[in-house]
C-alpha positions in Angstrom: 47.4 -148.0 -16.0 46.2 -145.0 -18.0 45.0 -144.5 -21.5 47.6 -144.8 -24.2 47.5 -141.3 -25.9 50.3 -139.7 -27.9 51.5 -136.8 -25.9 51.1 -133.2 -27.1 53.3 -130.9 -25.2 52.9 -127.3 -26.4 55.3 -126.1 -23.7 58.2 -128.3 -24.9 61.3 -126.6 -26.2 62.0 -127.4 -29.9 65.0 -126.8 -32.1 63.4 -124.1 -34.3 61.9 -121.9 -33.0 62.5 -122.5 -29.3 58.9 -122.0 -28.4 55.9 -123.4 -30.3 54.0 -120.3 -29.5 56.4 -118.3 -31.7 55.3 -120.2 -34.8 52.0 -118.3 -35.0 50.9 -114.8 -33.9 48.9 -114.6 -30.7 45.7 -113.7 -32.6 45.9 -116.7 -34.9 42.7 -118.8 -35.1 44.4 -121.9 -33.9 45.0 -120.4 -30.4 41.3 -119.5 -30.2 40.2 -123.0 -31.2 42.6 -124.5 -28.6 41.1 -122.3 -25.9 37.6 -123.4 -26.8 38.5 -127.1 -26.9 40.1 -126.7 -23.5 36.8 -125.7 -22.1 34.9 -128.7 -23.5 34.0 -131.7 -21.4 35.6 -134.5 -23.5 35.2 -137.2 -20.9 32.7 -139.2 -23.1 35.3 -139.4 -25.8 38.1 -140.3 -23.4 36.1 -142.9 -21.6 35.5 -144.8 -24.9 39.3 -145.6 -25.0 40.7 -148.6 -23.2 41.9 -147.7 -19.8 44.4 -150.5 -19.4 47.0 -149.0 -21.7 46.9 -151.8 -24.1 46.6 -151.3 -27.9 48.1 -148.8 -30.2 48.9 -145.3 -29.1 46.1 -142.8 -30.0 46.0 -139.1 -30.4 44.2 -137.3 -27.6 40.6 -136.5 -28.4 41.2 -132.9 -27.7 43.9 -132.7 -30.4 41.6 -134.3 -33.0 38.6 -132.2 -32.1 40.8 -129.0 -32.2 42.0 -130.0 -35.7 38.4 -130.6 -36.9 37.1 -127.3 -35.5 40.1 -125.4 -36.9 39.6 -126.9 -40.4 35.8 -126.6 -40.4 36.1 -122.9 -39.4 38.3 -122.4 -42.4 35.8 -124.2 -44.7 37.9 -127.3 -45.1 35.6 -130.4 -44.9 37.6 -133.3 -46.4 40.5 -135.3 -45.2 43.3 -134.5 -47.6 43.0 -130.7 -47.3 42.8 -131.2 -43.5 46.0 -133.1 -43.6 47.7 -130.3 -45.5 46.3 -127.7 -43.1 47.6 -129.6 -40.1 51.1 -129.5 -41.5 51.2 -125.8 -42.4 50.6 -122.6 -40.4 
């Protein structure tokens, strides 16, 4: 049984707009951050989660690290503004 992560499917069709990639322009910082995180070896983070699928569902470490890097690159260092940034383009 695998780890119990919440899924993050950026290819999934949504109701508005149809493609998540249409929400932000291609040169937006978030896409650059996602590209960098994709290149990182996050196995140490992933291995620290239970492998038996038990316990609460967690966000994938790549998603959380991407959010931290994105916010830090914008000068946001505290939780509440990060939460706001995560909800707005």
